C-alpha angles and dihedrals in degrees: 000000000000129000094198141334132227117220112194116222133182097214108035098191095045090049092045090055094046095049092045089055098039096045102040093092087060091053093253121140141161109271100171133029133189132167094268103025144034122202119214128194141173121243087247091051114135116262089358088275129139113272098184125044124199106208129192112247124205091215138015107301123226102260114252133200118236127179119201120203116241123200093223142351094270086063089054090052091048095049090054094051092046095048093047088049090050092055106271120142118237115257100167130349121239110283149110118300103198093174086077096039141313098274101034105133115181150156130204135203137167110234134183116327090014098287113163104225122191137186114203136180118191099193127105111252093244092056095058122097 
């Protein structure tokens, strides 16, 4: 549906360091950097282009919720640990969320600028490699 998203942040370098550390377990890294923006992409990104832009905001942005796809539950767990180590606040430990569906396994953190970040795996545990 989307080609890419822009996520406003007040401190670009701080946010870049946070997102690089927090999203590394999901295979997401900075691929482009400009004075007022940094572009991140997953190794599996289409055309090898950035899929998420961190953009410098002039004022505190309205917090957003972004869910990142994880290949398996271990990646969800690793994202949660990495994000907390990078300075995020816990907003929901890794675990099943059956209110969404039987195999919804997610973890939530509050990152820089109050954005609610999630890693989620939709696969049943027995179908994971």
